[in-house]
C-alpha positions in Angstrom: 61.8 129.9 108.3 63.8 131.6 105.6 65.8 129.3 103.3 69.4 129.8 102.5 70.5 130.2 98.9 71.5 126.6 98.4 68.4 125.2 100.1 66.3 127.5 98.0 68.0 126.3 94.8 67.4 122.6 95.7 63.8 123.3 96.8 62.8 125.0 93.6 64.6 122.7 91.2 65.0 119.2 92.8 61.9 117.7 91.3 62.9 118.8 87.8 66.4 117.4 88.4 65.0 114.0 89.5 62.8 114.0 86.4 65.8 114.4 84.2 68.5 112.5 86.1 66.7 110.6 88.9 67.7 107.2 87.4 71.4 108.2 87.6 71.2 109.8 91.0 72.7 107.9 94.0 70.2 107.1 96.8 72.5 108.7 99.3 72.3 112.0 97.3 68.5 111.8 97.3 68.4 111.4 101.1 70.8 114.2 101.8 69.1 116.7 99.5 65.7 115.9 101.0 67.2 116.6 104.5 68.5 120.0 103.3 65.2 120.9 101.7 63.2 120.1 104.9 65.8 121.4 107.4 64.0 123.4 110.1 60.5 122.9 108.6 58.1 122.5 111.6 55.8 120.3 109.4 58.4 117.6 109.9 58.5 118.0 113.7 59.6 120.6 116.2 60.4 121.5 119.8 57.9 123.8 121.5 58.8 126.3 124.3 56.1 128.0 126.3 56.1 131.2 128.4 54.9 130.6 132.0 53.9 134.2 132.3 51.8 135.0 129.2 51.3 131.6 127.6 53.1 132.6 124.4 54.7 129.6 122.6 57.6 129.2 120.1 58.2 126.3 117.8 61.7 125.4 116.7 61.8 122.9 113.7 64.2 120.0 113.8 67.4 120.5 111.9 68.6 118.0 109.3 72.0 117.2 110.8 73.5 116.8 107.3 77.1 118.0 106.9 76.1 118.9 103.3 73.7 121.5 104.8 75.6 124.9 105.2 73.9 125.6 108.5 74.1 122.1 110.1 77.6 121.6 108.7 78.8 124.6 110.6 77.4 123.1 113.9 79.2 119.8 113.1 82.5 121.6 112.6 82.1 123.5 115.9 81.4 120.3 117.8 84.3 118.5 116.1 86.8 121.3 116.9 85.7 121.4 120.6 85.9 117.6 120.8 89.4 117.6 119.3 90.7 120.2 121.8 90.6 117.5 124.5 92.5 115.0 122.3 95.3 116.9 120.5 98.8 116.8 121.8 100.2 120.1 123.0 102.8 120.4 120.3 103.4 122.0 116.9 101.5 120.5 113.9 102.2 120.7 110.2 99.4 121.1 107.6 100.1 119.0 104.5 98.1 118.5 101.3 98.4 115.3 99.2 97.2 115.6 95.6 96.8 113.2 92.7 97.1 113.7 88.9 94.1 114.3 86.7 94.3 110.8 85.2 93.3 109.3 88.6 90.4 111.6 89.3 88.0 109.6 87.1 89.1 106.3 88.9 87.9 107.7 92.2 84.7 109.0 90.8 83.9 105.7 89.1 84.9 103.6 92.2 84.0 105.9 95.1 84.8 103.2 97.7 88.5 103.7 96.8 88.4 107.2 98.3 89.3 105.6 101.7 92.7 104.7 100.2 93.7 108.4 100.0 94.1 109.1 103.7 95.5 105.6 104.4 98.2 105.9 101.8 99.1 109.5 102.7 99.4 108.5 106.4 101.5 105.4 105.4 103.8 107.6 103.4 104.5 109.9 106.4 104.7 107.2 109.0 107.0 104.9 106.9 109.3 107.9 106.2 109.5 108.7 109.9 110.2 105.0 110.7 113.2 105.0 108.4 114.7 108.0 110.2 115.2 105.8 113.3 114.1 102.2 112.8 114.9 101.3 116.4 112.6 104.0 117.8 110.1 103.9 115.0 108.7 107.3 115.9 104.9 107.4 115.6 103.3 110.8 114.9 99.7 111.9 115.4 97.8 112.4 112.2 94.3 113.8 111.4 93.3 113.6 107.8 90.3 115.0 105.9 89.3 113.8 102.4 88.3 116.6 100.0 86.7 115.9 96.6 86.3 119.4 95.3 88.5 122.3 94.2 87.6 126.0 94.2 86.0 125.7 90.9 83.6 122.9 92.2 85.2 120.3 89.9 85.9 116.7 91.0 89.4 116.9 92.5 90.0 114.3 95.3 92.9 115.2 97.6 93.8 114.9 101.3 94.3 117.6 103.9 96.4 116.3 106.7 97.5 117.7 110.1 100.7 116.0 111.4 102.4 116.4 114.7 106.0 117.8 114.4 107.3 114.8 116.3 106.4 111.3 117.4 106.4 108.8 120.2 109.4 106.4 120.2 109.5 102.8 121.3 112.1 103.6 124.0 112.8 107.3 124.5 109.3 108.7 124.5 108.3 111.8 122.5 110.8 113.4 120.1 110.3 116.7 118.3 110.9 116.4 114.5 110.8 119.6 112.5 112.2 118.5 109.2 110.1 116.6 106.6 111.6 115.7 103.2 108.7 116.6 100.8 110.2 115.2 97.7 110.8 111.9 99.4 107.2 112.0 100.7 105.9 112.7 97.2 107.6 109.7 95.6 106.5 107.5 98.5 102.9 108.8 98.3 102.9 108.0 94.5 104.3 104.5 94.9 102.1 103.5 97.8 98.8 104.8 96.3 99.4 103.3 92.8 100.2 99.9 94.4 97.1 100.0 96.6 94.9 101.0 93.7 96.0 98.0 91.7 95.2 95.7 94.7 91.8 97.2 95.5 90.3 98.3 92.2 87.8 96.1 90.4 89.6 96.9 87.1 93.1 95.6 87.9 94.2 95.3 84.3 93.2 98.9 83.5 94.9 100.1 86.7 98.1 98.5 85.8 98.1 100.1 82.3 97.2 103.5 83.9 100.1 103.1 86.4 102.6 102.4 83.7 101.2 105.4 81.7 101.6 107.7 84.7 105.2 106.6 85.4 106.1 107.2 81.7 104.2 110.4 80.9 103.0 112.2 84.0 105.5 114.5 85.6 103.0 116.4 87.7 100.0 115.6 89.9 101.5 113.7 92.8 102.4 116.5 95.2 102.9 116.9 99.0 102.5 120.6 99.9 103.5 121.9 103.3 100.9 124.6 103.8 101.6 125.9 107.3 103.3 125.3 110.6 100.6 125.5 113.3 102.1 126.4 116.7 99.4 125.2 119.1 96.9 122.3 119.4 94.1 124.8 119.7 95.1 126.6 116.5 95.6 123.2 114.8 92.0 122.0 115.7 90.5 125.2 114.4 92.7 125.2 111.3 91.8 121.6 110.2 88.2 122.2 111.4 87.8 124.5 108.4 88.2 121.5 106.1 86.3 118.9 108.1 82.8 120.1 107.3 83.6 122.7 104.7 80.7 123.1 102.3 81.3 122.6 98.6 80.6 126.3 98.1 80.0 129.0 100.7 76.8 130.9 100.2 78.7 134.1 100.1 80.3 133.0 96.8 76.9 132.7 95.2 76.4 136.1 93.6 73.0 135.7 92.0 70.2 133.1 91.4 67.4 134.2 89.1 65.4 130.9 89.1 67.2 129.6 86.0 70.9 130.5 86.3 73.4 130.6 89.2 76.3 133.1 89.2 79.1 132.3 91.5 82.7 133.3 92.0 86.0 131.6 93.0 89.7 132.4 93.1 91.7 130.4 90.5 94.4 128.4 92.3 97.1 129.0 89.7 97.1 132.8 89.7 94.7 133.7 92.5 92.6 135.6 90.0 88.8 136.0 90.8 86.7 134.1 88.3 83.0 134.6 87.9 80.9 131.8 86.3 77.2 131.7 85.3 75.7 128.3 84.7 72.2 126.8 84.4 70.8 125.8 87.8 70.6 122.1 86.9 74.3 122.1 86.0 75.0 123.8 89.3 73.2 121.1 91.2 75.2 118.5 89.3 78.4 120.2 90.5 77.3 120.1 94.1 75.8 116.6 94.5 78.8 114.8 93.1 80.6 115.6 96.3 78.1 114.1 98.7 79.8 111.0 100.2 78.2 107.6 100.5 76.2 106.8 103.7 78.5 106.1 106.7 81.6 106.9 104.7 84.1 108.7 107.1 85.6 111.8 105.6 87.9 112.3 108.6 90.4 109.6 109.5 92.9 109.3 112.4 96.3 107.6 112.4 99.3 107.0 114.7 98.9 108.2 118.3 95.5 109.8 117.5 93.8 106.5 116.8 91.3 105.4 119.4 93.1 102.1 120.0 96.4 103.7 120.6 97.2 103.9 124.4 100.3 106.1 124.2 98.3 109.3 123.8 96.9 108.9 127.4 100.3 109.8 128.7 100.8 112.8 126.4 100.1 116.4 127.4 96.6 117.5 126.4 95.6 121.0 125.5 92.8 121.4 128.0 92.0 119.9 131.4 88.8 117.8 131.5 86.9 120.3 133.6 87.4 123.0 130.9 86.4 120.6 128.2 83.2 119.7 130.0 82.4 123.4 130.4 82.9 124.0 126.6 80.8 121.0 125.9 77.8 122.5 127.8 78.2 125.7 125.7 77.5 123.8 122.5 73.8 123.8 123.5 71.4 125.4 121.0 70.6 128.5 123.1 74.2 129.3 124.0 75.2 128.9 120.3 72.6 131.4 119.2 73.4 133.8 122.1 77.1 133.7 121.2 76.5 134.2 117.5 73.7 136.8 117.4 73.5 138.2 120.9 69.9 137.0 121.1 68.4 134.8 123.8 66.2 132.3 121.8 64.2 131.3 124.9 63.2 134.8 125.8 59.5 135.5 125.2 58.9 138.0 122.4 55.7 139.3 124.1 56.6 139.8 127.8 60.3 139.2 128.0 60.1 136.3 130.4 62.2 133.1 129.9 60.3 130.4 128.1 60.3 126.8 129.4 60.5 123.6 127.4 56.9 122.4 126.8 56.8 119.6 124.2 58.4 117.6 121.4 56.2 116.9 118.3 57.2 114.3 115.7 55.8 114.2 112.2 54.6 110.5 112.5 54.6 110.0 116.2 52.8 113.2 117.3 53.1 115.0 120.6 55.3 113.4 123.2 53.5 115.3 126.0 50.1 114.0 124.9 51.3 110.4 124.6 52.9 110.4 128.0 49.8 112.1 129.5 47.6 109.3 128.1 50.0 106.6 129.4 50.0 108.3 132.8 46.2 108.6 132.9 45.8 105.0 131.9 48.3 103.9 134.4 46.6 105.8 137.2 43.2 104.5 136.1 44.4 100.9 136.3 46.0 101.5 139.7 42.8 103.1 140.9 40.7 100.1 139.8 43.1 97.8 141.4 43.1 99.7 144.7 39.3 99.8 144.8 39.2 96.0 144.2 41.9 95.4 146.9 40.0 97.6 149.3 36.7 95.7 148.7 38.4 92.4 149.2 40.1 93.6 152.3 36.9 94.8 153.9 35.0 91.7 152.9 37.6 89.4 154.4 37.7 91.2 157.7 34.1 92.0 158.3 32.4 89.4 156.1 30.1 92.0 154.6 30.4 91.1 150.9 27.0 89.9 149.8 25.4 89.4 146.5 23.1 92.2 145.5 19.7 91.0 144.2 18.3 92.9 141.3 
């Protein structure tokens, strides 16, 4: 199996990186990188298909399922988007981006558990602003938020991409469309709520209070709420935000060259949209990538308002797709349909005779062949039953005819 550019970079340089920085590298990072390096390697287990006509077999290695993997991350996004199509409300959505000043970036890098505050505080800013528009109705929107820790230049830059319904469910009058959002009011609210929560949750409360005062006195920029786009349908909204859900730190198309020692990549500078080309040592490139790997079980996607699982109001709202359509799309997520749709190739077609191959076996690295194990269990089970049946037959015949006699030797 051919390796992608990023997998190749890790495979060829990971041991050296661990030798230099292994004592500083998070365990989560080590696990995720090992997954990427071994993704699709049949030595770590595979599924086997066999042709019933000519006997030809094909082995498909297990994928790593890591969202950090450029290949598996794409599958995760596709599945997420299709899942969201059955949940999103059929209404317009607004894409917002919540940013923080440079002074706070180091705080979130040092105390990574605080990253969860970003979507919480951003959602609170939006929902509290909507509440004040009509306190009696207290309109509740639907919010899907995604935490991003990187910018185009790969630097550590935590921010939140948020998809918000242009409207909300009221306490008495049902759903109301709301097109206007006051972004300056949201910006001030976002700043106040986040700084307050950081003081409460940080391990270094005194330092955070000092930093808060410094930000209010000297920092004019950094806390922003950008309205990126108005998205006119739930289907478009799911696809739009899906780009950010499992987005790799860098697309492989942006890596221009890797010569074994240096990596050359490009990006468009946010300030002037100018294309920048950088060439850095491969170890430094790895550093830039792994800093963005989240901790184990940390949720990068969060849901608020009517999109929370515990909210019952969304059951009564209009969904984008009927259940039967969603079930059909769910079936199409299968491996063979995905490859057929992407490359026009039927992966289960025999390369020798053209017949359709059938599933034959699953082989695990430590467990071995599932087919062989089940075969042995079946044979042992049959053997035990056979012995029992013979014994039962002997007893039965002996009782009826009284012919059981000791055999002298």
